[in-house]
PDB file of N, CA, C and O in Angstrom:
ATOM      1  N   MET A   1       0.886  -1.139  -0.058  1.00  0.00           N
ATOM      2  CA  MET A   1      -0.021  -0.030  -0.026  1.00  0.00           C
ATOM      3  C   MET A   1       0.920   1.310   0.011  1.00  0.00           C
ATOM      4  O   MET A   1       1.870   1.365   0.792  1.00  0.00           O
ATOM      5  N   ALA A   2       0.651   2.224  -0.744  1.00  0.00           N
ATOM      6  CA  ALA A   2       1.375   3.505  -0.877  1.00  0.00           C
ATOM      7  C   ALA A   2       0.747   4.389  -0.082  1.00  0.00           C
ATOM      8  O   ALA A   2      -0.471   4.454   0.081  1.00  0.00           O
ATOM      9  N   ALA A   3       1.846   5.303   0.582  1.00  0.00           N
ATOM     10  CA  ALA A   3       1.255   6.495   1.212  1.00  0.00           C
ATOM     11  C   ALA A   3       1.344   7.668   0.394  1.00  0.00           C
ATOM     12  O   ALA A   3       2.241   7.858  -0.428  1.00  0.00           O
ATOM     13  N   VAL A   4       0.388   8.460   0.636  1.00  0.00           N
ATOM     14  CA  VAL A   4       0.121   9.782  -0.187  1.00  0.00           C
ATOM     15  C   VAL A   4       0.541  10.887   0.727  1.00  0.00           C
ATOM     16  O   VAL A   4       0.034  10.890   1.849  1.00  0.00           O
ATOM     17  N   GLU A   5       1.386  11.819   0.414  1.00  0.00           N
ATOM     18  CA  GLU A   5       1.572  13.051   1.256  1.00  0.00           C
ATOM     19  C   GLU A   5       0.566  14.024   1.012  1.00  0.00           C
ATOM     20  O   GLU A   5       0.468  14.475  -0.129  1.00  0.00           O
ATOM     21  N   THR A   6      -0.256  14.448   1.983  1.00  0.00           N
ATOM     22  CA  THR A   6      -1.156  15.347   1.692  1.00  0.00           C
ATOM     23  C   THR A   6      -1.023  16.787   2.084  1.00  0.00           C
ATOM     24  O   THR A   6      -1.838  17.651   1.760  1.00  0.00           O
ATOM     25  N   THR A   7       0.178  17.017   2.885  1.00  0.00           N
ATOM     26  CA  THR A   7       0.415  18.285   3.267  1.00  0.00           C
ATOM     27  C   THR A   7       1.658  18.917   2.378  1.00  0.00           C
ATOM     28  O   THR A   7       2.613  18.230   2.014  1.00  0.00           O
ATOM     29  N   ARG A   8       1.531  20.122   2.124  1.00  0.00           N
ATOM     30  CA  ARG A   8       2.753  20.764   1.342  1.00  0.00           C
ATOM     31  C   ARG A   8       3.164  22.038   2.070  1.00  0.00           C
ATOM     32  O   ARG A   8       2.379  22.819   2.607  1.00  0.00           O
ATOM     33  N   PRO A   9       4.562  22.157   2.020  1.00  0.00           N
ATOM     34  CA  PRO A   9       4.889  23.585   2.708  1.00  0.00           C
ATOM     35  C   PRO A   9       4.183  24.630   1.964  1.00  0.00           C
ATOM     36  O   PRO A   9       3.623  24.487   0.878  1.00  0.00           O
ATOM     37  N   ALA A  10       4.279  25.790   2.729  1.00  0.00           N
ATOM     38  CA  ALA A  10       3.959  27.038   2.065  1.00  0.00           C
ATOM     39  C   ALA A  10       4.974  27.522   1.071  1.00  0.00           C
ATOM     40  O   ALA A  10       6.179  27.326   1.224  1.00  0.00           O
ATOM     41  N   PRO A  11       4.476  28.132   0.091  1.00  0.00           N
ATOM     42  CA  PRO A  11       5.337  28.587  -0.943  1.00  0.00           C
ATOM     43  C   PRO A  11       6.409  29.777  -0.359  1.00  0.00           C
ATOM     44  O   PRO A  11       6.108  30.591   0.514  1.00  0.00           O
ATOM     45  N   PHE A  12       7.628  29.698  -0.990  1.00  0.00           N
ATOM     46  CA  PHE A  12       8.609  30.725  -0.447  1.00  0.00           C
ATOM     47  C   PHE A  12       8.000  32.246  -0.359  1.00  0.00           C
ATOM     48  O   PHE A  12       7.414  32.816  -1.279  1.00  0.00           O
ATOM     49  N   GLY A  13       8.260  32.775   0.929  1.00  0.00           N
ATOM     50  CA  GLY A  13       7.807  34.049   1.196  1.00  0.00           C
ATOM     51  C   GLY A  13       6.432  34.132   1.556  1.00  0.00           C
ATOM     52  O   GLY A  13       6.035  35.256   1.864  1.00  0.00           O
ATOM     53  N   ALA A  14       5.591  33.159   1.586  1.00  0.00           N
ATOM     54  CA  ALA A  14       4.122  33.201   2.030  1.00  0.00           C
ATOM     55  C   ALA A  14       3.961  33.564   3.528  1.00  0.00           C
ATOM     56  O   ALA A  14       3.140  34.408   3.886  1.00  0.00           O
ATOM     57  N   ILE A  15       4.730  32.934   4.353  1.00  0.00           N
ATOM     58  CA  ILE A  15       4.517  33.189   5.741  1.00  0.00           C
ATOM     59  C   ILE A  15       5.080  34.631   6.027  1.00  0.00           C
ATOM     60  O   ILE A  15       4.423  35.258   6.857  1.00  0.00           O
ATOM     61  N   THR A  16       6.164  35.269   5.499  1.00  0.00           N
ATOM     62  CA  THR A  16       6.736  36.467   5.639  1.00  0.00           C
ATOM     63  C   THR A  16       5.677  37.485   5.142  1.00  0.00           C
ATOM     64  O   THR A  16       5.405  38.451   5.855  1.00  0.00           O
ATOM     65  N   THR A  17       5.089  37.310   3.985  1.00  0.00           N
ATOM     66  CA  THR A  17       4.085  38.234   3.397  1.00  0.00           C
ATOM     67  C   THR A  17       2.947  38.172   4.340  1.00  0.00           C
ATOM     68  O   THR A  17       2.406  39.264   4.509  1.00  0.00           O
ATOM     69  N   TYR A  18       2.379  37.053   5.082  1.00  0.00           N
ATOM     70  CA  TYR A  18       1.401  37.046   5.948  1.00  0.00           C
ATOM     71  C   TYR A  18       1.684  37.789   7.251  1.00  0.00           C
ATOM     72  O   TYR A  18       0.839  38.511   7.779  1.00  0.00           O
ATOM     73  N   ARG A  19       2.843  37.598   7.722  1.00  0.00           N
ATOM     74  CA  ARG A  19       3.098  38.368   8.991  1.00  0.00           C
ATOM     75  C   ARG A  19       3.399  39.844   8.678  1.00  0.00           C
ATOM     76  O   ARG A  19       3.154  40.602   9.616  1.00  0.00           O
ATOM     77  N   THR A  20       3.852  40.381   7.616  1.00  0.00           N
ATOM     78  CA  THR A  20       3.855  41.724   7.156  1.00  0.00           C
ATOM     79  C   THR A  20       2.521  42.300   7.023  1.00  0.00           C
ATOM     80  O   THR A  20       2.320  43.428   7.473  1.00  0.00           O
ATOM     81  N   MET A  21       1.582  41.639   6.446  1.00  0.00           N
ATOM     82  CA  MET A  21       0.228  42.036   6.366  1.00  0.00           C
ATOM     83  C   MET A  21      -0.477  42.017   7.528  1.00  0.00           C
ATOM     84  O   MET A  21      -1.418  42.810   7.563  1.00  0.00           O
ATOM     85  N   ASN A  22      -0.285  41.302   8.546  1.00  0.00           N
ATOM     86  CA  ASN A  22      -0.945  41.077   9.636  1.00  0.00           C
ATOM     87  C   ASN A  22      -0.321  42.348  10.529  1.00  0.00           C
ATOM     88  O   ASN A  22      -1.086  43.094  11.139  1.00  0.00           O
ATOM     89  N   ALA A  23       0.925  42.509  10.555  1.00  0.00           N
ATOM     90  CA  ALA A  23       1.461  43.820  11.304  1.00  0.00           C
ATOM     91  C   ALA A  23       0.954  45.079  10.824  1.00  0.00           C
ATOM     92  O   ALA A  23       0.673  45.989  11.605  1.00  0.00           O
ATOM     93  N   VAL A  24       0.805  45.190   9.393  1.00  0.00           N
ATOM     94  CA  VAL A  24       0.216  46.481   8.831  1.00  0.00           C
ATOM     95  C   VAL A  24      -1.117  46.489   9.248  1.00  0.00           C
ATOM     96  O   VAL A  24      -1.533  47.580   9.637  1.00  0.00           O
ATOM     97  N   THR A  25      -2.015  45.391   9.266  1.00  0.00           N
ATOM     98  CA  THR A  25      -3.315  45.650   9.735  1.00  0.00           C
ATOM     99  C   THR A  25      -3.619  45.893  11.262  1.00  0.00           C
ATOM    100  O   THR A  25      -4.614  46.479  11.688  1.00  0.00           O
ATOM    101  N   ASN A  26      -2.520  45.302  12.080  1.00  0.00           N
ATOM    102  CA  ASN A  26      -2.581  45.676  13.423  1.00  0.00           C
ATOM    103  C   ASN A  26      -2.158  47.385  13.665  1.00  0.00           C
ATOM    104  O   ASN A  26      -2.657  48.067  14.560  1.00  0.00           O
ATOM    105  N   VAL A  27      -1.262  47.828  12.788  1.00  0.00           N
ATOM    106  CA  VAL A  27      -0.947  49.245  13.020  1.00  0.00           C
ATOM    107  C   VAL A  27      -2.153  50.127  12.585  1.00  0.00           C
ATOM    108  O   VAL A  27      -2.505  51.090  13.265  1.00  0.00           O
ATOM    109  N   PHE A  28      -2.794  49.758  11.396  1.00  0.00           N
ATOM    110  CA  PHE A  28      -3.933  50.508  10.961  1.00  0.00           C
ATOM    111  C   PHE A  28      -5.067  50.405  12.166  1.00  0.00           C
ATOM    112  O   PHE A  28      -5.686  51.423  12.475  1.00  0.00           O
ATOM    113  N   GLY A  29      -5.274  49.373  12.716  1.00  0.00           N
ATOM    114  CA  GLY A  29      -6.448  49.005  13.697  1.00  0.00           C
ATOM    115  C   GLY A  29      -5.873  49.907  15.071  1.00  0.00           C
ATOM    116  O   GLY A  29      -6.756  50.440  15.743  1.00  0.00           O
ATOM    117  N   ALA A  30      -4.765  50.057  15.413  1.00  0.00           N
ATOM    118  CA  ALA A  30      -4.175  50.869  16.567  1.00  0.00           C
ATOM    119  C   ALA A  30      -4.332  52.311  16.234  1.00  0.00           C
ATOM    120  O   ALA A  30      -4.649  53.131  17.096  1.00  0.00           O
ATOM    121  N   LEU A  31      -4.106  52.639  14.948  1.00  0.00           N
ATOM    122  CA  LEU A  31      -4.379  54.161  14.605  1.00  0.00           C
ATOM    123  C   LEU A  31      -5.789  54.446  14.610  1.00  0.00           C
ATOM    124  O   LEU A  31      -6.195  55.534  15.017  1.00  0.00           O
ATOM    125  N   ALA A  32      -6.576  53.540  14.183  1.00  0.00           N
ATOM    126  CA  ALA A  32      -8.097  53.744  14.086  1.00  0.00           C
ATOM    127  C   ALA A  32      -8.663  53.959  15.441  1.00  0.00           C
ATOM    128  O   ALA A  32      -9.442  54.884  15.671  1.00  0.00           O
ATOM    129  N   ALA A  33      -8.178  52.901  16.558  1.00  0.00           N
ATOM    130  CA  ALA A  33      -8.608  53.055  17.917  1.00  0.00           C
ATOM    131  C   ALA A  33      -8.042  54.399  18.573  1.00  0.00           C
ATOM    132  O   ALA A  33      -8.792  54.990  19.349  1.00  0.00           O
ATOM    133  N   TRP A  34      -6.932  54.856  18.350  1.00  0.00           N
ATOM    134  CA  TRP A  34      -6.341  55.965  18.854  1.00  0.00           C
ATOM    135  C   TRP A  34      -7.160  57.327  18.353  1.00  0.00           C
ATOM    136  O   TRP A  34      -7.311  58.311  19.077  1.00  0.00           O
ATOM    137  N   ASN A  35      -7.609  57.230  17.140  1.00  0.00           N
ATOM    138  CA  ASN A  35      -8.357  58.326  16.649  1.00  0.00           C
ATOM    139  C   ASN A  35      -9.718  58.403  17.154  1.00  0.00           C
ATOM    140  O   ASN A  35     -10.229  59.492  17.417  1.00  0.00           O
ATOM    141  N   ASP A  36     -10.344  57.274  17.305  1.00  0.00           N
ATOM    142  CA  ASP A  36     -11.778  57.284  17.912  1.00  0.00           C
ATOM    143  C   ASP A  36     -11.680  57.690  19.175  1.00  0.00           C
ATOM    144  O   ASP A  36     -12.556  58.459  19.571  1.00  0.00           O
ATOM    145  N   ALA A  37     -10.645  57.296  20.073  1.00  0.00           N
ATOM    146  CA  ALA A  37     -10.493  57.891  21.596  1.00  0.00           C
ATOM    147  C   ALA A  37     -10.411  59.352  21.450  1.00  0.00           C
ATOM    148  O   ALA A  37     -11.115  60.100  22.129  1.00  0.00           O
ATOM    149  N   ARG A  38      -9.461  59.826  20.467  1.00  0.00           N
ATOM    150  CA  ARG A  38      -9.245  61.453  20.319  1.00  0.00           C
ATOM    151  C   ARG A  38     -10.508  62.135  19.989  1.00  0.00           C
ATOM    152  O   ARG A  38     -10.804  63.221  20.487  1.00  0.00           O
ATOM    153  N   VAL A  39     -11.257  61.501  19.148  1.00  0.00           N
ATOM    154  CA  VAL A  39     -12.605  62.102  18.689  1.00  0.00           C
ATOM    155  C   VAL A  39     -13.523  62.251  19.753  1.00  0.00           C
ATOM    156  O   VAL A  39     -14.068  63.330  19.981  1.00  0.00           O
ATOM    157  N   THR A  40     -13.744  61.135  20.477  1.00  0.00           N
ATOM    158  CA  THR A  40     -14.385  61.123  21.699  1.00  0.00           C
ATOM    159  C   THR A  40     -14.005  61.982  22.877  1.00  0.00           C
ATOM    160  O   THR A  40     -14.967  62.386  23.530  1.00  0.00           O
ATOM    161  N   ARG A  41     -12.814  62.346  23.287  1.00  0.00           N
ATOM    162  CA  ARG A  41     -12.295  63.280  24.154  1.00  0.00           C
ATOM    163  C   ARG A  41     -12.535  64.567  23.649  1.00  0.00           C
ATOM    164  O   ARG A  41     -12.791  65.436  24.482  1.00  0.00           O
ATOM    165  N   LYS A  42     -12.503  64.916  22.298  1.00  0.00           N
ATOM    166  CA  LYS A  42     -12.713  66.184  21.870  1.00  0.00           C
ATOM    167  C   LYS A  42     -14.095  66.610  22.058  1.00  0.00           C
ATOM    168  O   LYS A  42     -14.421  67.730  22.452  1.00  0.00           O
ATOM    169  N   ALA A  43     -14.928  65.614  21.742  1.00  0.00           N
ATOM    170  CA  ALA A  43     -16.410  65.935  21.804  1.00  0.00           C
ATOM    171  C   ALA A  43     -17.000  66.090  23.113  1.00  0.00           C
ATOM    172  O   ALA A  43     -17.957  66.844  23.285  1.00  0.00           O
ATOM    173  N   LEU A  44     -16.396  65.309  24.192  1.00  0.00           N
ATOM    174  CA  LEU A  44     -16.493  65.385  25.744  1.00  0.00           C
ATOM    175  C   LEU A  44     -16.104  66.921  26.245  1.00  0.00           C
ATOM    176  O   LEU A  44     -16.740  67.635  27.021  1.00  0.00           O
ATOM    177  N   ASN A  45     -14.921  67.188  25.591  1.00  0.00           N
ATOM    178  CA  ASN A  45     -14.383  68.498  26.256  1.00  0.00           C
ATOM    179  C   ASN A  45     -15.274  69.644  25.598  1.00  0.00           C
ATOM    180  O   ASN A  45     -15.158  70.767  26.089  1.00  0.00           O
ATOM    181  N   LYS A  46     -16.075  69.480  24.625  1.00  0.00           N
ATOM    182  CA  LYS A  46     -16.967  70.498  24.185  1.00  0.00           C
ATOM    183  C   LYS A  46     -18.124  70.762  24.988  1.00  0.00           C
ATOM    184  O   LYS A  46     -18.753  71.814  24.880  1.00  0.00           O
ATOM    185  N   LEU A  47     -18.442  69.815  25.817  1.00  0.00           N
ATOM    186  CA  LEU A  47     -19.702  69.756  26.586  1.00  0.00           C
ATOM    187  C   LEU A  47     -19.607  70.649  27.780  1.00  0.00           C
ATOM    188  O   LEU A  47     -18.453  70.781  28.190  1.00  0.00           O
ATOM    189  N   SER A  48     -20.490  71.267  28.413  1.00  0.00           N
ATOM    190  CA  SER A  48     -20.511  72.162  29.546  1.00  0.00           C
ATOM    191  C   SER A  48     -20.444  71.284  30.875  1.00  0.00           C
ATOM    192  O   SER A  48     -20.771  70.106  30.728  1.00  0.00           O
ATOM    193  N   ASP A  49     -20.139  71.614  31.905  1.00  0.00           N
ATOM    194  CA  ASP A  49     -20.154  70.802  33.108  1.00  0.00           C
ATOM    195  C   ASP A  49     -21.386  70.307  33.476  1.00  0.00           C
ATOM    196  O   ASP A  49     -21.529  69.195  33.985  1.00  0.00           O
ATOM    197  N   ARG A  50     -22.463  71.234  33.195  1.00  0.00           N
ATOM    198  CA  ARG A  50     -23.818  70.544  33.382  1.00  0.00           C
ATOM    199  C   ARG A  50     -24.208  69.561  32.398  1.00  0.00           C
ATOM    200  O   ARG A  50     -25.073  68.784  32.802  1.00  0.00           O
ATOM    201  N   GLU A  51     -23.846  69.403  31.341  1.00  0.00           N
ATOM    202  CA  GLU A  51     -24.056  68.251  30.351  1.00  0.00           C
ATOM    203  C   GLU A  51     -23.220  67.076  30.713  1.00  0.00           C
ATOM    204  O   GLU A  51     -23.687  65.953  30.526  1.00  0.00           O
ATOM    205  N   LEU A  52     -21.961  67.234  31.240  1.00  0.00           N
ATOM    206  CA  LEU A  52     -21.184  66.180  31.485  1.00  0.00           C
ATOM    207  C   LEU A  52     -21.779  65.570  32.915  1.00  0.00           C
ATOM    208  O   LEU A  52     -21.646  64.371  33.161  1.00  0.00           O
ATOM    209  N   ASP A  53     -22.289  66.265  33.627  1.00  0.00           N
ATOM    210  CA  ASP A  53     -22.937  65.986  34.979  1.00  0.00           C
ATOM    211  C   ASP A  53     -24.256  65.017  34.687  1.00  0.00           C
ATOM    212  O   ASP A  53     -24.592  64.062  35.387  1.00  0.00           O
ATOM    213  N   ASP A  54     -24.889  65.469  33.547  1.00  0.00           N
ATOM    214  CA  ASP A  54     -26.217  64.945  33.091  1.00  0.00           C
ATOM    215  C   ASP A  54     -25.845  63.470  32.766  1.00  0.00           C
ATOM    216  O   ASP A  54     -26.674  62.592  33.003  1.00  0.00           O
ATOM    217  N   ILE A  55     -24.560  63.143  32.201  1.00  0.00           N
ATOM    218  CA  ILE A  55     -24.206  61.791  31.689  1.00  0.00           C
ATOM    219  C   ILE A  55     -23.318  61.002  32.750  1.00  0.00           C
ATOM    220  O   ILE A  55     -22.835  59.888  32.550  1.00  0.00           O
ATOM    221  N   GLY A  56     -23.170  61.807  33.984  1.00  0.00           N
ATOM    222  CA  GLY A  56     -22.472  61.164  34.999  1.00  0.00           C
ATOM    223  C   GLY A  56     -21.063  61.113  34.950  1.00  0.00           C
ATOM    224  O   GLY A  56     -20.421  60.200  35.468  1.00  0.00           O
ATOM    225  N   LEU A  57     -20.494  62.190  34.265  1.00  0.00           N
ATOM    226  CA  LEU A  57     -18.924  62.486  34.070  1.00  0.00           C
ATOM    227  C   LEU A  57     -18.621  63.715  34.642  1.00  0.00           C
ATOM    228  O   LEU A  57     -19.525  64.538  34.787  1.00  0.00           O
ATOM    229  N   CYS A  58     -17.273  64.007  35.053  1.00  0.00           N
ATOM    230  CA  CYS A  58     -16.852  65.184  35.404  1.00  0.00           C
ATOM    231  C   CYS A  58     -15.596  65.295  34.551  1.00  0.00           C
ATOM    232  O   CYS A  58     -15.209  64.370  33.838  1.00  0.00           O
ATOM    233  N   ARG A  59     -14.940  66.540  34.661  1.00  0.00           N
ATOM    234  CA  ARG A  59     -13.961  67.003  33.621  1.00  0.00           C
ATOM    235  C   ARG A  59     -12.785  66.015  33.840  1.00  0.00           C
ATOM    236  O   ARG A  59     -12.176  65.608  32.850  1.00  0.00           O
ATOM    237  N   GLY A  60     -12.436  65.610  35.079  1.00  0.00           N
ATOM    238  CA  GLY A  60     -11.309  64.702  35.395  1.00  0.00           C
ATOM    239  C   GLY A  60     -11.486  63.294  34.689  1.00  0.00           C
ATOM    240  O   GLY A  60     -10.488  62.624  34.423  1.00  0.00           O
ATOM    241  N   ASP A  61     -12.704  62.871  34.402  1.00  0.00           N
ATOM    242  CA  ASP A  61     -12.963  61.695  33.978  1.00  0.00           C
ATOM    243  C   ASP A  61     -12.784  61.590  32.364  1.00  0.00           C
ATOM    244  O   ASP A  61     -12.767  60.464  31.866  1.00  0.00           O
ATOM    245  N   ILE A  62     -12.674  62.532  31.685  1.00  0.00           N
ATOM    246  CA  ILE A  62     -12.743  62.697  30.126  1.00  0.00           C
ATOM    247  C   ILE A  62     -11.313  61.935  29.800  1.00  0.00           C
ATOM    248  O   ILE A  62     -11.293  61.011  28.987  1.00  0.00           O
ATOM    249  N   GLU A  63     -10.174  62.355  30.452  1.00  0.00           N
ATOM    250  CA  GLU A  63      -9.026  61.784  29.976  1.00  0.00           C
ATOM    251  C   GLU A  63      -8.971  60.069  30.052  1.00  0.00           C
ATOM    252  O   GLU A  63      -8.294  59.383  29.286  1.00  0.00           O
ATOM    253  N   PHE A  64      -9.665  59.644  30.932  1.00  0.00           N
ATOM    254  CA  PHE A  64      -9.687  58.197  31.072  1.00  0.00           C
ATOM    255  C   PHE A  64     -10.576  57.364  30.197  1.00  0.00           C
ATOM    256  O   PHE A  64     -10.365  56.165  30.017  1.00  0.00           O
ATOM    257  N   ILE A  65     -11.643  58.065  29.621  1.00  0.00           N
ATOM    258  CA  ILE A  65     -12.720  57.682  28.707  1.00  0.00           C
ATOM    259  C   ILE A  65     -11.947  57.033  27.501  1.00  0.00           C
ATOM    260  O   ILE A  65     -12.221  55.881  27.165  1.00  0.00           O
ATOM    261  N   GLY A  66     -11.154  57.634  26.963  1.00  0.00           N
ATOM    262  CA  GLY A  66     -10.597  57.128  25.550  1.00  0.00           C
ATOM    263  C   GLY A  66      -9.431  56.122  25.805  1.00  0.00           C
ATOM    264  O   GLY A  66      -8.907  55.605  24.818  1.00  0.00           O
ATOM    265  N   ARG A  67      -8.985  55.807  27.054  1.00  0.00           N
ATOM    266  CA  ARG A  67      -8.105  54.860  27.115  1.00  0.00           C
ATOM    267  C   ARG A  67      -8.640  53.396  27.447  1.00  0.00           C
ATOM    268  O   ARG A  67      -7.853  52.452  27.520  1.00  0.00           O
TER     269      ARG A  67
END
């Protein structure tokens, strides 16, 4: 009875390409998260103290919201 090899190694450079694309995707994801937090903090800073109190926040909490 003959044995058949069913697995093949990845083509040359495929793993490196995958890791590079994964790193680029992670960088863009981190930048998007940073920008979302920045926009949120900016919007909260525009609110008055009364409006912040209505949603249960104070000025000191704004910096921790985006993190």
